[in-house]
Structures are given as C-alpha cells and as structure tokens.
C-alpha positions in Angstrom: 178.8 -168.1 -24.6 181.9 -169.5 -23.0 185.0 -168.1 -24.9 188.0 -170.1 -25.9 191.3 -168.6 -24.8 193.9 -169.5 -27.6 197.6 -169.0 -26.7 200.2 -168.2 -29.2 203.3 -169.9 -27.7 205.8 -168.6 -30.6 204.7 -165.0 -29.9 205.0 -165.2 -26.2 208.2 -166.8 -26.2 209.4 -163.7 -28.3 207.7 -161.5 -26.0 209.7 -163.2 -22.8 213.0 -162.9 -24.7 212.4 -159.4 -25.6 211.6 -158.6 -22.0 214.5 -160.2 -20.4 216.7 -158.3 -22.8 215.2 -155.0 -22.0 215.4 -155.7 -18.0 219.1 -157.0 -18.3 219.7 -153.6 -20.3 218.6 -151.7 -16.9 221.4 -153.7 -14.6 225.1 -152.3 -15.1 227.3 -154.8 -15.9 229.9 -156.0 -13.3 233.4 -158.1 -13.2 232.7 -161.5 -11.4 235.9 -163.0 -10.0 235.2 -166.5 -11.4 235.1 -165.1 -15.1 238.9 -164.3 -14.6 239.8 -167.3 -12.4 238.6 -169.9 -15.4 241.6 -169.4 -17.4 244.2 -169.6 -14.4 242.5 -172.8 -13.8 243.1 -174.6 -17.1 246.0 -175.7 -18.6 245.1 -178.2 -20.8 244.9 -176.6 -24.2 248.8 -175.9 -24.3 250.4 -177.2 -27.3 247.7 -178.4 -29.3 248.4 -179.0 -32.8 247.1 -176.3 -35.2 244.1 -177.0 -37.4 245.1 -177.6 -41.2 244.8 -174.6 -43.2 241.7 -174.1 -45.4 241.5 -174.6 -48.9 240.8 -171.3 -50.4 237.8 -170.9 -52.9 237.1 -168.2 -55.0 233.9 -166.3 -53.5 231.3 -165.3 -55.9 230.3 -161.6 -55.7 226.8 -161.4 -53.9 225.3 -158.0 -53.0 224.2 -157.2 -49.6 220.9 -156.3 -50.7 220.8 -159.7 -51.9 221.2 -161.2 -48.5 218.5 -158.7 -46.8 215.8 -160.0 -49.2 216.2 -163.5 -47.7 213.3 -164.6 -45.4 214.0 -165.6 -41.9 211.9 -168.7 -41.8 212.4 -169.9 -45.2 216.3 -169.6 -45.0 216.4 -171.4 -41.6 214.8 -174.4 -43.0 217.5 -175.2 -45.4 219.4 -178.3 -45.0 222.7 -177.0 -44.5 221.8 -175.8 -40.9 221.0 -179.5 -39.8 224.8 -179.9 -39.5 225.8 -176.8 -37.4 226.1 -175.4 -33.8 225.9 -171.8 -32.4 227.5 -170.4 -29.4 227.1 -166.8 -28.5 225.1 -164.2 -26.4 221.8 -162.8 -26.5 222.3 -162.0 -30.0 222.8 -165.6 -31.2 220.0 -166.7 -28.8 217.6 -164.5 -30.8 218.0 -167.3 -33.5 216.5 -169.8 -31.2 213.2 -168.1 -31.9 213.2 -169.9 -35.5 211.1 -173.2 -35.4 213.3 -174.6 -38.2 216.3 -174.6 -35.7 214.6 -175.9 -32.8 216.8 -179.2 -33.2 220.2 -177.1 -33.9 222.4 -177.4 -30.9 222.9 -173.8 -29.3 225.3 -172.6 -26.2 223.7 -169.3 -26.4 222.4 -167.2 -23.2 222.0 -163.7 -22.2 225.4 -162.3 -20.9 227.6 -165.6 -21.9 231.2 -164.6 -22.1 234.1 -166.1 -23.7 235.4 -167.4 -20.2 231.8 -169.2 -19.5 231.7 -170.6 -23.0 235.1 -172.2 -22.8 234.6 -173.5 -19.2 231.3 -174.9 -20.5 232.6 -176.9 -23.7 233.9 -179.8 -21.7 230.3 -180.9 -21.2 228.8 -179.6 -24.2 227.4 -182.3 -26.3 226.0 -180.7 -29.7 226.2 -184.0 -31.5 227.3 -184.9 -35.2 228.1 -181.4 -36.5 230.3 -180.0 -39.1 230.8 -176.3 -38.2 230.3 -174.3 -35.3 229.5 -170.6 -35.6 230.8 -167.9 -32.8 229.6 -164.6 -31.8 231.0 -163.6 -28.8 232.7 -160.5 -27.2 229.8 -157.7 -26.3 229.7 -158.8 -22.9 233.4 -159.3 -22.5 234.0 -155.5 -23.7 232.1 -154.8 -20.5 234.6 -156.1 -18.2 237.0 -154.3 -16.3 240.5 -154.4 -18.0 239.1 -156.0 -21.1 241.3 -154.3 -23.8 241.5 -155.8 -27.3 244.7 -158.0 -26.4 243.0 -159.6 -23.5 239.8 -160.3 -25.7 242.6 -162.2 -27.9 243.9 -163.8 -25.5 240.4 -165.1 -23.9 239.3 -166.0 -27.7 242.4 -167.9 -28.3 241.6 -170.0 -24.8 238.0 -170.8 -26.4 239.6 -171.9 -29.9 241.8 -174.1 -28.2 239.2 -175.8 -26.1 237.3 -176.3 -29.4 240.4 -178.1 -30.8 240.8 -180.2 -27.7 236.8 -181.3 -27.6 235.9 -180.9 -31.2 238.9 -181.4 -33.2 237.1 -182.4 -36.4 234.6 -179.6 -36.3 235.2 -176.6 -38.5 235.0 -173.1 -36.5 233.7 -169.8 -37.9 234.2 -166.8 -35.7 232.1 -163.8 -36.4 232.9 -160.1 -35.6 231.2 -158.2 -32.8 227.9 -156.5 -34.3 228.2 -152.7 -34.5 225.6 -150.9 -32.4 223.5 -147.9 -33.2 224.5 -144.3 -33.2 221.7 -143.6 -30.3 223.0 -146.8 -28.5 224.4 -145.5 -25.3 226.7 -147.6 -22.9 229.9 -146.6 -21.2 231.7 -149.6 -22.2 230.4 -150.2 -25.7 231.0 -148.2 -28.6 231.7 -148.8 -32.5 235.4 -147.6 -32.2 236.2 -150.3 -29.6 234.1 -152.9 -31.5 236.0 -152.1 -34.5 239.6 -152.4 -32.5 238.2 -155.7 -31.1 237.1 -157.0 -34.6 240.8 -156.0 -35.9 242.2 -158.3 -33.2 239.8 -160.9 -33.8 240.4 -161.0 -37.4 244.2 -161.1 -37.2 243.8 -164.5 -34.8 241.7 -165.8 -37.2 244.2 -165.7 -39.9 247.1 -167.1 -37.4 244.7 -169.8 -36.7 243.7 -170.7 -40.3 240.0 -170.3 -39.4 237.3 -168.3 -41.2 236.2 -164.6 -39.9 233.1 -163.4 -40.8 231.9 -159.7 -40.4 228.2 -160.6 -40.2 227.2 -157.2 -38.6 228.3 -155.6 -41.7 225.1 -156.8 -43.3 222.9 -154.3 -41.1 225.1 -151.7 -40.9 225.2 -148.0 -42.5 228.1 -146.3 -44.6 229.4 -145.3 -41.1 229.8 -148.7 -39.8 226.9 -148.1 -37.3 223.9 -150.4 -37.0 221.0 -149.0 -39.0 218.5 -148.0 -36.6 215.7 -149.4 -38.8 216.9 -152.9 -38.2 217.0 -152.6 -34.1 214.8 -152.5 -31.5 217.2 -151.1 -28.9 220.4 -150.6 -30.8 222.3 -153.8 -30.3 219.8 -156.5 -31.2 218.5 -156.9 -34.7 215.1 -157.8 -35.6 213.6 -161.4 -36.3 213.3 -160.3 -39.9 217.1 -159.8 -40.2 217.6 -163.5 -39.5 217.2 -164.9 -42.9 220.1 -162.3 -44.3 222.3 -163.2 -41.1 221.9 -167.1 -41.9 222.2 -166.9 -45.5 225.5 -165.1 -45.2 226.9 -167.6 -42.5 226.1 -170.4 -45.2 227.3 -168.6 -48.3 230.9 -167.8 -46.7 231.5 -171.1 -45.3 230.7 -172.8 -48.3 232.9 -170.5 -50.6 235.9 -170.7 -48.3 
C-alpha cells in the first residue's frame, strides 16, 4: 500500500528559521566597511521638520501577566495589525511565522543593522500604514567602536529617513530586548543593552515619538531574559508573540 507524505510547511519554515539563527550564532560578527560608509554618503536628511508632539493620554494599568496570557495566533488576527509595518532583525523576523501577519509589511532579516535599514528605506514600499514598529540594535552592538552615543547617532539617521520617506506614519521605537544570564557573547550583555536603551529613550523623547521597552515583558526581576521564554538566550519563543503584539497595540493606542 502506497503511503502519502504530508508536508507541514508551517513547521518546516519554523525549523528553517531556527536553524538559520543557530548557524548564524556560530559565525563571529564582523565589521563591514559598507555599514560605516552609508551614513557618510547620505546628506538628504538634514534640516527636516520635526514631527508634531504626540497628544499624551492616560494609560490604563495592565499587568505583565495579562499580556503573557495572550495567544499568539489569536492576537495577531486583530484588525489593528492590518495598518502596521515592522522593521527589525531576526527577533522581528520571528513574527513573520504568524499566518495572520502574512500580508503585513516587514523589513526584517537576520543581521539587519541601522545602517542597512536606513539605506533600504528609499526603495521600501510598505503601502498604506499608520504606524511602523522598529526593533534594532543587537547587531549594531557587535560592531567595532559602536558605543551608545554612536548608536543614537545611527538611530537618528534612521528616524530622519523615515521622516523623509514616510512623514505621515507614526513611529514606535522599541528598546533592545535583554538576554538571559546564560547567554554569552563578547559584545552583548545586559549592562550594555541598558545603556543603549537609555540613550534610545532619550532620543525618542527628543523626537516626540513613542519609546517602548517590550523586552521587559519577558524579563526577570534582575532585568535579564527569562530562560524559560527563550531557546537560545536571545530569541523568544513563538508562544511569546501574543504578549509582544498585544503590548505593541496597547501602548500605541494609549499614547
């Protein structure tokens, strides 16, 4: 009797993404000259008008545990996410595994840096969107000479590019997610992440845009990533995406 082979393409895509992340972790990060050249070539973003200040709303209290109860697949089907776009590295790329976000514009890939994202904006066509969520920095952190002030400078260039190409779109910047205490990388640690995030939060306040510390949802009391919510100390599980998406919507709608 002939057996039929049934392929679960969703599971296969998830396994391929996880394999790619694992293999990438074995390769040391290196500084590429083109990353530093991009900003030297671009002078299009000087003297742009600042975005108008956001109207401040009172944000109702919602406990961390409330978000962690949100189902990833159910939350991703909310109508709100039909008008959003995402820019990020492999952390954000994980959201593309959610079937309901199949038509949502993503500029997300393994190793994406601020410089590459800024350069790509000139040809990016996300369509009709209201808000773009950004999560970048963990890769920039590994580049030589990338301290917190340099990180803020590169991030400011990305925000300038968004103002230039998408002036009507609201921007939400997210702090770099923490890593677990077991995660080991010579250029990445939670002390450095906190320093970078403090600089990013100050930049967001200066630009009157929303800063969101999404990673705190998945952190322990000491600020490190809960080891029960990650498979490699850096990336969160699929089951955590509901909490992440729910928080993104919640903070934007009450800010």
